[in-house]
Structures are given as structure tokens and as C-alpha cells.
C-alpha positions as CSV (number, residue, x, y, z in Angstrom):
1,M,156.6,70.0,124.0
2,H,156.5,72.4,126.9
3,M,156.4,76.2,126.2
4,T,156.7,78.8,128.9
5,L,154.0,81.4,129.3
6,E,156.5,84.1,128.5
7,A,157.5,82.3,125.3
8,D,153.9,81.9,124.3
9,Y,153.2,85.6,124.9
10,A,156.4,86.6,122.9
11,V,155.2,84.6,119.9
12,R,151.8,86.2,120.1
13,I,153.4,89.7,120.3
14,C,155.6,89.0,117.3
15,R,152.7,87.7,115.3
16,V,150.6,90.8,116.0
17,S,153.5,93.1,115.2
18,A,154.4,91.2,112.0
19,S,150.9,91.4,110.7
20,A,150.6,95.2,111.3
21,D,151.5,97.5,108.5
22,Q,152.7,100.2,110.8
23,K,154.1,100.8,114.3
24,V,151.9,99.5,117.1
25,D,151.7,100.8,120.7
26,A,152.0,98.5,123.7
27,R,148.4,98.9,124.8
28,T,147.1,97.8,121.4
29,I,149.5,94.8,121.4
30,A,148.4,93.8,124.9
31,E,144.7,94.1,124.0
32,E,145.0,92.1,120.7
33,T,147.2,89.3,122.3
34,H,145.3,89.2,125.7
35,V,148.6,89.7,127.5
36,P,148.7,91.9,130.6
37,L,150.2,95.3,129.7
38,R,153.0,95.1,132.3
39,F,154.0,91.7,131.1
40,A,153.8,92.8,127.4
41,L,156.1,95.8,128.1
42,K,158.6,93.4,129.8
43,I,158.6,91.1,126.8
44,L,158.8,93.9,124.3
45,R,161.9,95.2,126.1
46,K,163.5,91.7,125.8
47,L,162.6,91.5,122.1
48,V,164.2,94.9,121.4
49,A,167.3,93.8,123.4
50,D,167.5,90.7,121.3
51,D,167.2,92.7,118.1
52,I,163.9,91.1,117.1
53,M,161.8,94.3,117.4
54,I,162.4,98.0,117.1
55,S,161.1,100.6,119.5
56,Y,160.2,104.2,118.5
57,K,159.9,107.0,120.9
58,G,157.0,109.3,120.2
59,A,156.8,113.1,120.5
60,R,154.3,112.8,123.4
61,G,156.5,110.4,125.4
62,D,154.7,107.3,124.1
63,T,156.6,104.3,122.6
64,C,155.6,102.2,119.6
65,W,157.1,98.9,118.4
66,H,157.5,97.2,115.1
67,I,159.0,93.8,114.2
68,R,162.5,94.0,112.6
69,R,162.2,92.7,109.0
70,G,164.8,91.2,106.7
71,K,166.9,89.5,109.4
72,S,167.1,85.9,110.3
73,H,166.4,85.2,113.9
74,C,167.5,81.6,114.1
75,V,168.7,80.2,117.4
76,R,172.3,78.9,117.1
């Protein structure tokens, strides 16, 4: 089986977010997954667009993410 680097990073990002009990900022996600921050931000945007994750805008202009729970994300 062949998996792209982007898909590998997306799985890592989802795993970290799913195991967190609260919202996680991109820098923390990047550090815990060993994914470059710029690439993590790009993947996070795609995950939000695909309705897999939720982004939250903070009062200081920062953004945090959390995995969307309770929905099936099966590929059709």
C-alpha cells in the first residue's frame, strides 16, 4: 500500500486532535506530529473544508482546531 506524505500527516493530525480533550493550536499539533507548521496549516484547512475538523478563532487572532465528533467520515 502506498500512502502520500500529505495523507500520513493528515492521519497524524487527526490522531493528535482526537486524543486531546480540548481545542489544540496549530503549533502544538505541528510539534506533536513532527509536521512542519506551514504544511500542518495547509492540511488543517483541508480537514476543515472536508468537515472533519472544526476551527475556532480566538480573541487574540489565534486559531485552534478540534476533531468533529459524532459523524461518520467514510469515503463513498
